[in-house]
C-alpha positions, -999 to 999 in steps of 0.1 A, spaced: -321 353 -174 -285 344 -177 -275 381 -179 -295 387 -146 -277 358 -129 -243 369 -139 -250 405 -128 -261 393 -94 -231 370 -90 -206 396 -102 -213 416 -70 -204 386 -48 -174 379 -70 -161 415 -67 -164 413 -29 -145 381 -29 -119 397 -51 -112 424 -26 -107 399 2 -87 378 -22 -64 406 -32 -59 417 5 -48 382 15 -26 377 -15 -9 411 -8 -4 400 28 12 368 17 35 385 -8 46 415 13 46 403 48 61 373 67 26 360 76 21 337 46 19 306 68 -12 321 84 -27 341 55 -25 313 28 -47 288 48 -70 317 55 -73 323 17 -82 286 12 -108 289 40 -124 320 23 -126 301 -10 -144 272 6 -169 295 23 -175 312 -11 -180 277 -28 -207 268 -3 -224 302 -7 -223 301 -45 -240 267 -46 -265 275 -19 -276 308 -33 -293 291 -63 -327 304 -52 -319 328 -24 -327 360 -43 -361 347 -54 -369 337 -19 -360 371 -6 -380 389 -33 -410 365 -30 -405 357 -67 -405 319 -65 -440 316 -78 -432 340 -107 -401 320 -116 -420 287 -117 -446 303 -140 -420 311 -167 -424 290 -199 -392 270 -191 -389 234 -182 -375 226 -148 -343 213 -164 -337 244 -184 -346 266 -154 -320 248 -133 -294 251 -160 -300 289 -163 -294 292 -126 -266 266 -123 -242 275 -152 -235 311 -141 -227 298 -106 -204 271 -120 -185 298 -140 -183 321 -110 -171 293 -88 -144 283 -113 -129 318 -116 -116 320 -79 -102 284 -81 -83 292 -114 -70 324 -99 -59 305 -68 -38 281 -89 -21 309 -106 -13 328 -74 -3 296 -56 23 287 -83 34 323 -87 40 331 -51 48 296 -39 23 298 -11 23 273 17 -8 251 17 -25 226 40 -35 205 10 -22 199 -24 -38 219 -52 -56 188 -65 -70 179 -30 -81 216 -25 -98 216 -59 -117 184 -50 -128 198 -16 -138 231 -33 -159 213 -58 -174 191 -31 -184 222 -10 -200 238 -41 -221 208 -51 -232 201 -15 -242 237 -11 -262 234 -44 -279 202 -32 -290 221 1 -302 252 -17 -339 243 -16 -340 226 18 -322 253 39 -332 290 39 -302 302 59 -266 302 46 -252 294 81 -274 263 82 -261 253 47 -225 258 59 -231 238 90 -245 208 71 -218 210 44 -191 208 71 -211 179 87 -214 160 55 -180 165 37 -155 163 66 -178 139 83 -175 115 54 -137 119 54 -136 110 91 -159 80 86 -137 67 58 -106 71 78 -122 52 107 -133 25 82 -97 22 70 -71 43 88 -45 35 61 -66 49 33 -46 79 18 -62 113 25 -62 122 -13 -82 90 -20 -106 98 8 -111 133 -6 -117 119 -41 -144 96 -28 -161 124 -9 -160 146 -40 -177 119 -60 -203 116 -33 -209 154 -35 -215 151 -73 -240 123 -68 -258 145 -43 -260 173 -69 -274 148 -95 -300 136 -70 -310 172 -64 -314 177 -101 -336 147 -103 -358 159 -75 -358 195 -88 -376 184 -120 -408 177 -101 -405 207 -77 -436 230 -76 -455 252 -51 -465 223 -30 -451 221 6 -414 215 8 -421 182 25 -431 168 -9 -397 177 -23 -379 164 8 -397 130 5 -381 126 -29 -347 140 -22 -336 134 14 -338 95 16 -316 91 -15 -293 119 -3 -289 102 31 -281 68 15 -254 85 -6 -238 102 24 -236 68 43 -228 47 13 -194 61 5 -178 52 39 -195 18 38 -181 12 3 -146 20 16 -151 -4 45 -162 -33 24 -138 -26 -5 -107 -20 15 -116 -45 43 -110 -75 22 -86 -102 34 -49 -95 33 -25 -124 25 12 -120 22 31 -101 49 67 -90 50 86 -69 77 117 -51 64 150 -47 83 140 -11 94 105 -21 104 83 -12 74 54 -36 70 43 -47 35 11 -66 30 -6 -77 -2 -38 -91 -16 -51 -96 -51 -44 -64 -71 -36 -42 -41 -9 -38 -15 2 -13 11 33 -4 30 33 10 66 63 26 81 66 43 115 60 77 98 36 71 69 19 46 46 16 39 9 -11 21 -12 -7 4 -45 -31 -9 -71 -10 -39 -77 1 -69 -56 36 -60 -43 55 -90 -29 90 -87 -14 118 -104 -33 149 -96 -14 164 -68 8 200 -59 1 227 -49 26 223 -12 18 186 -15 29 170 -13 -6 142 -37 -10 132 -52 -43 96 -63 -49 77 -81 -76 48 -61 -91 20 -83 -102 -16 -80 -114 -45 -103 -120 -70 -96 -148 -105 -109 -143 -104 -146 -135 -70 -152 -150 -38 -161 -132 -16 -134 -116 11 -120 -139 43 -103 -127 47 -71 -147 81 -59 -133 103 -51 -103 100 -22 -80 127 -9 -56 119 7 -22 146 30 -7 137 32 31 161 61 38 143 84 12 109 68 16 110 64 -22 94 38 -45 106 34 -81 97 10 -109 131 -1 -122 126 -31 -146 100 -49 -166 100 -87 -169 112 -95 -205 85 -106 -229 80 -144 -228 96 -149 -194 82 -155 -159 99 -146 -126 104 -175 -103 92 -163 -68 92 -179 -34 88 -170 2 85 -132 6 119 -118 13 138 -150 3 136 -149 -35 169 -149 -55 203 -142 -40 224 -111 -34 260 -101 -38 268 -67 -24 244 -42 -41 234 -67 -69 204 -89 -69 201 -121 -90 167 -137 -99 156 -167 -118 134 -164 -149 116 -193 -167 106 -191 -204 70 -196 -213 78 -220 -241 79 -250 -218 99 -267 -191 137 -265 -189 145 -231 -203 158 -207 -176 179 -175 -173 194 -153 -145 182 -117 -143 209 -94 -128 196 -63 -111 219 -36 -99 202 -4 -89 180 5 -119 202 -15 -144 193 -50 -154 211 -77 -175 199 -111 -186 221 -142 -185 208 -172 -205 214 -207 -192 222 -228 -222 209 -260 -208 175 -277 -206 166 -288 -171 142 -317 -165 123 -295 -140 96 -269 -140 115 -248 -114 151 -238 -107 160 -220 -76 190 -197 -74 207 -204 -41 240 -184 -41 264 -162 -61 301 -167 -57 319 -136 -45 340 -118 -71 330 -140 -100 299 -147 -121 293 -181 -108 260 -194 -94 247 -223 -73 214 -236 -87 189 -262 -73 162 -279 -95 145 -298 -67 167 -329 -69 202 -317 -78 227 -290 -70 243 -273 -100 273 -251 -104 269 -227 -134 287 -197 -149 275 -178 -181 304 -190 -201 299 -228 -195 272 -254 -191 258 -263 -157 278 -289 -137 259 -312 -114 275 -313 -79 251 -334 -58 218 -352 -57 201 -343 -24 172 -327 -6 181 -291 5 172 -283 41 187 -249 45 210 -223 28 230 -195 43 254 -175 22 276 -203 6 267 -229 32 242 -256 22 226 -281 46 213 -312 28 194 -343 40 209 -376 31 188 -406 44 188 -401 81 218 -378 82 224 -341 76 255 -328 59 268 -293 59 287 -282 28 306 -250 18 304 -240 -18 330 -222 -38 340 -219 -74 360 -252 -71 330 -272 -58 316 -284 -25 336 -290 7 320 -310 35 321 -291 68 300 -312 92 279 -343 95 249 -347 119 242 -384 124 206 -394 128 180 -401 131 172 -364 134 141 -344 126 142 -309 112 122 -284 132 103 -266 104 101 -228 102 64 -225 94 57 -199 68 94 -192 63 118 -203 36 151 -222 38 174 -192 42 185 -190 78 218 -190 96 203 -210 126 187 -244 123 170 -265 149 167 -303 150 152 -329 173 170 -361 180 150 -382 204 138 -359 231 168 -335 226 168 -303 206 199 -294 187 210 -260 174 233 -257 144 249 -223 136 256 -226 99 287 -204 104 301 -231 127 306 -268 121 290 -287 150 255 -287 165 250 -280 202 221 -291 225 196 -263 233 170 -266 261 136 -258 247 104 -263 267 80 -267 238 80 -270 200 87 -236 185 62 -218 162 92 -204 143 128 -193 147 149 -168 129 183 -151 128 173 -121 148 194 -89 153 208 -104 186 212 -140 175 190 -171 174 154 -160 182 129 -187 190 92 -180 191 67 -203 208 31 -199 218 16 -199 252 -22 -198 244 -26 -163 229 6 -150 244 39 -154 225 72 -163 242 103 -150 226 137 -166 236 168 -149 224 200 -170 225 235 -156 225 258 -186 228 245 -205 258 228 -174 274 190 -171 270 168 -140 275 131 -145 275 104 -120 267 66 -123 264 42 -105 240 5 -104 244 -11 -90 212 -42 -69 218 -61 -85 190 -74 -120 182 -50 -133 156 -50 -163 133 -15 -162 117 19 -156 132 46 -145 107 82 -143 119 109 -123 102 145 -114 112 134 -79 123 102 -88 142 69 -107 145 36 -99 127 3 -114 140 -27 -109 117 -62 -119 109 -81 -112 76 -81 -74 81 -59 -63 110 -23 -68 122 0 -61 150 38 -58 149 64 -67 175 99 -54 165 129 -71 180 149 -39 182 
């Protein structure tokens, strides 16, 4: 029986070979490869559907179905005798395509992997429809309805789901359809086809619908941390997954990627962390994103026995030119810390030979032109260099940090210091009582700070030495150092008011998001409003 099946299929394969050779010759010897190469892919997909669907076509045409069922073979063996030759004949054109594609460097609408997944999906769906549909054109129509239809539903369920992932899910769904067909085929006999359909079609329909629903519920989980880069790429993360969305494309990752710091050259460094079962999240290493190239690269692993000290997204560590400095804590217990220097893809570890009475040490600044660092352990400011022990500078509560400027709270007063290798120099004093206007959801790194003294709001530019009164109508949601100066965001019901200050001049804009949002996140490059699944972005530029 195998010999008969191969003989029948060889005729179809020879006809395909003629068309195949003609299209390949056209691609090689004419300038129409951009049109003929996709046509070659289309012919292959049509052949895949036909090869699967024709499982019982010859027996139906010859009226030999009853004879075939009377053979002394089990249904499983009968199906294998029909299926295996078709699987081989379907694999031959696909293997030939890969050889021709790599040899002629043909243009393609899809990657070879994605095309192979779609080709296999068409073959298995055609196989699953071989008993139910007597006409090839009907099988082709329903294959196109099921396979691209599932891809469309998945993209609607999650527009940011990569196409290759969607194609993979659809291919798995097609294999499940073929398995269900095999299960129903085992009880197929000469009874009306309605008997077969009652066993096969409900399960097949559930499979077709289940894949998009699985994507919706799997990828529709709540997102947590958001970060908007200088050039406008949005990065959001949840447990064991994250995604980045630029103006042109998107990326997905199977780890939680949280922004550490963006350098002056635009490169963004991120922590790559995973969570196994019910254990805590563990940072595996550092990834660098190069916006100009749209390139992501894993550049460093966290040394064994150390933990990376993270903070507010985008405000972890400190930078000096093209170098990023991060704080590491040793797992042996409190007090043992080190500085990790990251420059491009190169890293270097600087041990701090001093035991702090703290569980956390924050790296605030790096001195220009020298390996000297400003540290804060929650109660004290420290000056440290790798060739000496840390030197305590001040006991105070840090309110804000900008470059080498530190704003500290002392009782009811605020003092502004400038740090250099020789120590701290006081630059300004703000007598109280004053109340710091908090930047909700943001860290302490900002050039502009707002305070309230009585009913009056004060604005301190950390580059200057004296605060100035600023007329604000309501308590801000947040404020940042925007591309055009101090940018203050306040809420007017669901509408957001954006005040941009340049000196004493104020320009006001309003933004009405189109969605119901729960969280407002403000960054130097724009605003992100979000709920558990969706977001909107307002870019200042």
